[in-house]
N, C-alpha and C positions, 0 to 999 in steps of 0.2 A: 571657548566651548560654544556650539551650533547646535539647536537641536529646534525640535516642534514646542518644548516648553516655553524654551528663553534660548538669551546668551548670554555670558561675560567675558569681558574685556578690561584691558586694562585703558586708560584716560585721566586727564588731570584736568584743570582747570584756568588754564593760560586764554586767555582773550587778547583777541587781534580786533583791529577797525572792522569793519563791513566797509565794502567797497561797491559800488555799481556796476555797471557795463561798459564803464570808461575809466576804468580805476581809482576812480575817486572818491574819499568818505562819506559815506552816509549821516547825516546828523541828525540829531532828533529834535522837539520842540524849542527846545534849549541852548539848540546849537552846539553842542557836542557830538565828539562822532560816535557812533552809533557803534559798542564793540559784541563780538560773538566770543562760545564757547569756543576750544581747542575738541577737546573729549580725546578722541581714539587716535583723532590725524594729528597730535600737537606731535611737532620733529624729535623735540626733547624726552620722549617715553624711551627711547632708546640707554637713556642715564639712568644708571643706579638711584632707585629709589625719591624718581621724581615721578609724579603721582598715586595713583593707589588702585583698587578692581573694584567694578561693579556689576551690576548685574541687570538686566530687564528678561520680566517674565509675564505670561498670559495666563493670569487665576483663574479656576474653574469656576461657573456664578453659583448661587448658592442656593440651596434648593425653593427659595420664597427669598423674589428680590430681580433685581437687575444683577445682567453681568458684570461683573466686579472689573474692573478696571485697569489696565498696563501698569505693572507695580514699577519698578526702579531704583535702584539703591547704588550707591557710588561709600567711599569710603575704606573698604576694605584694604588691609596691609597686603595680602598674598592673594594670591590667584585659589589659594584653596578654599581658603576664607570666603570668599563669595561663592562658591562651586556648594560648600558646606550652609552658607544661609540661603543660595536657595534653596535648594533642596527642600531642606527644613520650611519653611515656606511653604512650597510647594504640599509637601506632605499633611501639612496642618490645613490649609485648605482645600488636601480631595480627599480630609474624613469631612470638614465644614461640608463640605458639596456632597459627600454620600450619604450624612445623615448620618445617627448612627443607630436606626433602624433598620438601615438596608444593609442588606447580607449577601453573600458569598452568590447561596444562591433564587435570593429575590433577582439577582443581574443576570444570573447566568436563563437563570426562567424569560428572563425579559430577553436578553439574547437572541436565544434561541427560537420566540416569535420572531423576529426580527429576520433573521439568517434564513431564516427556512425559506421565507418566500425567494431567494436567490441566487438558491444552491440547486443541485442536482436533486430528486426525489430521495437515490439511492447518500447521497450526500445528507440531507439531513435527514437521515433512516440514523445516520453512522454515529452525527453529532448525537442526535438523541440517543443513543445507545449508550456511548459511552459516560451523559450526561448522565441518565437516570441508574445504572448501575453501577459507574464507578468513581463518581467525581462528585454528585450531590448528595448518599449516602456519607460522605466525609467532612466535605466541605461544606454543606447546604447554611447550617449554623452560625461558623466563624464571618466574624462581622466582615465587609468587603473591606473597610480602611484600615484592618487589622493584620487580611491575610497578608503570606508571608511562607517564603521557600520549603519552611519546617512542617508547614499545615499540608503544601502538598506532598511532602516529604514523607507523609506520614499516611498520604491514601496511598500511593506506590505497596507499603508496609503494608496495608490492610490487604492491598490485591494477593502479595504475597503471602499472609498469613490464608487467603480464602484459599490461594490456590493447590496451600499444603493439604488442607483442611480436603479441596475437589481430591487429592491423589488418595489420597488413606481412604474416600469414600467408595471410591473405585478399586481399591486394592479391595474393601471389605467384599462388594460385590461380586468380582471375581472369581474372592474364594469360595462364596456360598452358591454361585452357578457350577462351579465347579464342583463342590458339594454336592448341588441337588444331578447332576449330568452322572456323577461316579453309582449313586444313589441308583438311580433309576435303570444304568446299565446291571443293576444288581440284582434288583427285584421287581423290574419292570417300570413299563410306561407311565402307572398312572397310579395312585393310592389305588387300593381296591381291588386292583388286575396286577395282579403278578402276573411276570410269563412262566408258561407255562414249566416245571418243574424248581424252578427259583425256586431257592432257600428265602419262609417267609422273614420280614426286617427285621431286625431285633431292635432296630428303631424306629421314631417314623420320618414321614420323608423332609425335608429338609426344606424351608420355605426359603424361594427368592425373592432376594428385596425390589422393591419395585421402587420408584422417584418420581412424586411426585413431576409433571410439568414447570410448577414456579421457582424447582431443585434445579437451577442447574450444574450442569458438569465438565462445563469447558473448563481447560486451563488460558489461561491469560500470558501469553507468550509474549517476547521480547520486542517483537513486532506489533501489536495489538497495543504492549505498553506507547511505542512511541505513537500511535496515532491519539492515541487517549491522550497525550502530553501536548501533541500538537491543536486535539481540538482546545481543551485548555486555555494553550498559547493564541489562540486565534480570539478569545473568545478576549482573553487580557489585551490584547492587544487591544481592539476596539474599547477597551475602562479606562489603556495608557491618552488613547486618542480624546477622551472625551472626560481628560486630564483628574477623571477616579482615583485613579492609581500612581503612584510615581514611574513604577516600576514594574512591567511583564515581568511577573516575579516566576511563572512559569519557563520561560527562558535562562532558567539560572539554576532548571533545578537538574544534574546530572545524569542520564541516562546510560546506560551502554550502547555504543551500534549496533547493529543487528546486518554481517555483512550476506551481499548477494550469494543465494545458495549456488552451485555448481553441480550443474547432470552427473550423474554418477552411469556407468556403463553397466547393464548387465551380464558382465565376463560367466565362462564356466565355472569359477571358483565362487564367487561371490553369489551365483545360486545356489552350488552346491552347502555352502554357509546355511543360506537364507531357507532353505527347507529342509536343512537339518536344525535350525530355530529359532526358529521362523520369524527371527529378528532384521532388519531395514537395514544396506548399508548405510542411507545417505537418505535426508529427505526430499530430493528428487533426483530419481531413477528413469535412464530412459533404456530400452532394448538395443539387438545389436541389429543389422539388417535379416539375420535369418530369425531372429521370435517377432520381426516388424512379418516378417512374410507368413510363417507360421498366427496369427493372430487374424490375418488379412483372411490368409486360406479359412480356417477356423470358422470365420464368420460372415465366406461368400454369401449364402442364405439369407441371412440377415435382414431382418425388412430394410434397417438402416444401416448397409453396408458401405451406400457411396457418402454416406456422412463420415463413417470412419475411414476411409477411404481419402476422404475430398483431406482433414485437419491431422492425417500421419503426413501427407506430402505437401499441404499448403501452408500449416501453421496454423490456423483458424482457430479462432477465443470459441470457447462452446456458445455463448452468446454471438458472436458473430454468428457461427456454421449455422444455428439455430433459426433469428433471424432472417437469413439469406435467403431472396428471393431471384424469380425466376427471369424479374424483369432485370436485373441486376444480373445474371450471368449471358455470357454470347458464347456457345460453344461454338458456331463455326470459328469466331479467332481466337477460342481455348485462356476466352480470358472472363475476372469477373470483378464486381464496387463493391467493397464493405463500405455499406453508409449506414446500414442499422443495425442494432443488437437487439438480444434480447439476455434482460437481466433482471434476479429474482430480489422483491422489496417482501424481508421476511421471504413467505411463503409462494408470494403473487409474482405473476410475469410479469414482467413491465420493458416498453418496449423505447430505448431512446438511440438516440444518433454516438457512437464514439469519441474518445477523443481525436480532434482537431490531426494528432500526427496518427490517430490508427484508422481513419479514412484512407482508402487505399484501395490500386487496381491490384489486383494477383494474378501472376499468370500459370495459369495452368497447364501442368505434361500432357503428351497423345493419353496413355492409360485413368489420368483421372479427367479428363473430356469423356470418355468413352463411360465411365462407372457414372458420371454426367448423366452420359443420355440414354443408358440401361434403368437406369432409375426413375426418369420421366416418362419413358415406356413403360413401366411400374405401373407406375401412380396410376396413367390415363384406361390402362386395363382395370387397375381397380379401382376407380369411381366411375366405370362402364358396365362390372358387373356390382357394384354396394347395391344393397337394394332401398338404400337408399342415400338421400341424393349427397355429394361430398359438397360443402361450402368453397365458396370462391376467393382462394386467402391469399393465392400470387407466393406461397409460402415453394424452399424447395423440398424441404424435409417436414414432415407431419406424421400425424399416428397413424395406421390402420385404415382408419374408416373418414382420414380426410381431416381431424380436429388440428389445434399447436400440439406442437411436441411443450410439455414441463421441464426446464432445464431439470431437475431435478433425476428428472426419470432416466434421462438421456444419461446420466453420471450410473446412473443405476446398473444400468443396460449395457454400460459396458465392464462393471465392471462384473456381473454375470456371464460374457461372452470370454472375457479374461481368463474365472474362474474353469468355466469348460475347457476352454484352450490346453490348463495345465500350463501358466506360464509366473514366470517369477512376477509379482504386482506390483505396476504404476497408476499413479493416477492418470485423468480424461487429460486436465489442463499440460502434462509428462508430455502429454502427444505434440505437443509447440516447440519444445525441443528435441522429442524427435526427427519430426520437419528441419530445425536448425542443423542439425549434425549431421544429417543426412544430404541436408545443401553445402555444408559445406565437406564432408565427403565427396558431392561428387567433383569439388574444387570449383567449387563461388566463395569471391570472398566476405567479409563478413559486410561491406556497402551492402549488398545482394540481400545477407539475413537481416540486416535492418529490415530494407522494402520490404523484404518477406512477411516478418514479423510483425512491422508497424511501430517499431520502440521510438523513442522523438528521442533517441542519440545514439549515435554509434558506439561510443562507451559502455551504454548501457549490453549491448550486445557483446563487446570483446571482453566485459570483467565477467560475464553470466558463458559463453562458452571458451573459456579459453582452456576446455579438454575435450577432446576430439577421439573418434575409433581408433584403439590400436593402432591400426596397421597404416592409417594416414598419420598418424605421431609415428611408427617408424619409418615409414618411406619418408616423410620430412630428413627425422635425423639420418640417412642413409647417406640422400641428397649434398645435407650439409657437410657429411665426415668426408664424403666423395672428392671434394672439393681442392682436398689439400694431399699431395702427391704423398705417400709414407712409404720407405721399402721394409720398414719391419711391419707394417702392417699392407698387405697391398690391396685394391680393389677388390671388391666381390664379382663371385658370376652374375651373369643373369640369372641363373638357378637360385643366386643367394646364399650362396658355398665360397666361403676365403676361397683366393685360388692358388693357397699355401698357407700352412699351418704356422706359426707363428712360434 
């Protein structure tokens, strides 16, 4: 067993003479040959019962005092005995090193202070939220030396109990709001101001519950639970490297994996079912080409039309589109460079560089290039006619007064335009899936889609876009089946009908 804490190996006490470079024995002061132990290099170790097992391990320093020296022990009958003795010694030394007063909360707080200096602000914020909301409320008082997987499992059970409370609170609020809406429909919009001709209210207006800003109503989903475990696992990995704990206990806690969501197409049947029940068929939905055209036509007069057009056909993320600068756009060549993005830290916008694999060059089609050119001319006219001078930001997409866009406003504006077009709902980030689906339908392969979206590997692209437009899938199925000649089912005619009825 080899590792960072120590090593376990078999050895013996056999000795052989020490020789010099010429092969002559080396003598001691009394003239006797010097001997050395063969240890783990003894050729007789293959024989059963020869030698014994031992370990070498570096122990952590005590809270006060010099660093401990390397400990070496031999004479164990089996390898399992040596491993058990080494693990026991390391566990005891870790407990002494951590000290009786060092809790998991103290270690995690110190880890967070040191970690924040070397990671992105968005990553540091995610770490801080995971610790403050989920990890520390359960594990803060547990001594670091006593931490075990059962404590971490208790933390996730507490998250599930909180999820159940949040769901119950949501149902209560929804029922109260429904009762309030029914009351207003019968008796008027405000108490004391009944609708003309409406019967007097038999009961008082039901109150609408309001939650306080400190009351979270967001359920922690499976993907978030995996990220919480990843944060704790990263912290405990540092504790293992510092020899404060023998094992990364977070790595031993099992959580169900979360499959990557597959985009689902808004077919006519699914749209009709949604209008009747109000339930979406899946978490990730994409429009058909006809529905996409309806949305773009309905938003043609919107100030941000070029933004919707660009995201639909180029697959840019929201932050990449908002952070795009004119200096990165070449309308003559029809290309743009993705080098910056604007993300949110809480509610505050924050500009940062994208991940390395997301830095890419996007080739634009002619219509998208024309949309960006028209948008540039529109911005120039707005800047001239504005009573106040526009700030010099070089951003492609700004507000109508020239100030930067807030990411949340862009999402809200998209939802407003989608509702006014009377289309089935999708999320703004689903326009990336829309771009990938349209690109695949246009005949491009997965490698082109990977480069378009900035995925790290083609596996991510293939796992996400296994389903495509029905017409494209049907054409592929017909092409595959047409390769095999059959007398019973002859090939179809050009109009798609069979040449004869089977």
